[in-house]
N, C-alpha and C positions, 0 to 999 in steps of 0.2 A: 105901467101895466105889468104885472107878472105872468109870466109864460114858462109852464114847467119849472117853476122855481127860479127862473131868471127875470131880472128886471129889464124890460124894453120900454123905451118912450115912444109915444105916439106923436106925430107932428100935428094931427088933426083925427076927428073921429072917423072910423073906417068900419066897412061891413066886415063881418066875420070872413066871409067867402073871398073877398078881396084881400084881406090879411093874410089868409092861408096860401092863397096863390102867390102873394108877394114873398113869402118864406119859402116858396118852392114845393109846398105840399100838394099831392093829388088829392083834390077835395073828396072824391069818392071813396078814398082810402083811410079817411080819419075818423075818429070819433072826438067830440069836443065837450069839455064840461065848462061852463062858464060860472063863477061865481057860486060853485056847488051845485049847479043844474046842467043836466046833460042837454045839449041842444039838438033837435031833430036836424038831419042834413038838410031838410027842404026848407029850413027857416035860416039857413047860413047867410042867404043874401040880404035878408031882413033884420038880423041882429047887428047892431051897431056896438062898436067898441070904443072904450075910453081908457084913459090912463088910470082910473080907479079900478078897473076890471082885474080879474084874476082867471087865467085860462089853463087848463090841462089838455094837452092834445095827445092822442094814442094813435100811432099809425098801425095799420093792419099789414101784416106781413105773410106771404106764403111760404109754404115749406112744410116739412114734415120730420 
């Protein structure tokens, strides 16, 4: 699977929510595009990932 341009191997299919938490992301502070489609946060638990997928993950950062 490609994540932000880097190749990551998955041992098994996993939900997007579980994958993000496993990488240490705060799920409420990210936006995710999977295979060119933006995934609504409410669907993170239902969307399953596999090795053929491509993700772009963007973190929201506060500041000014």
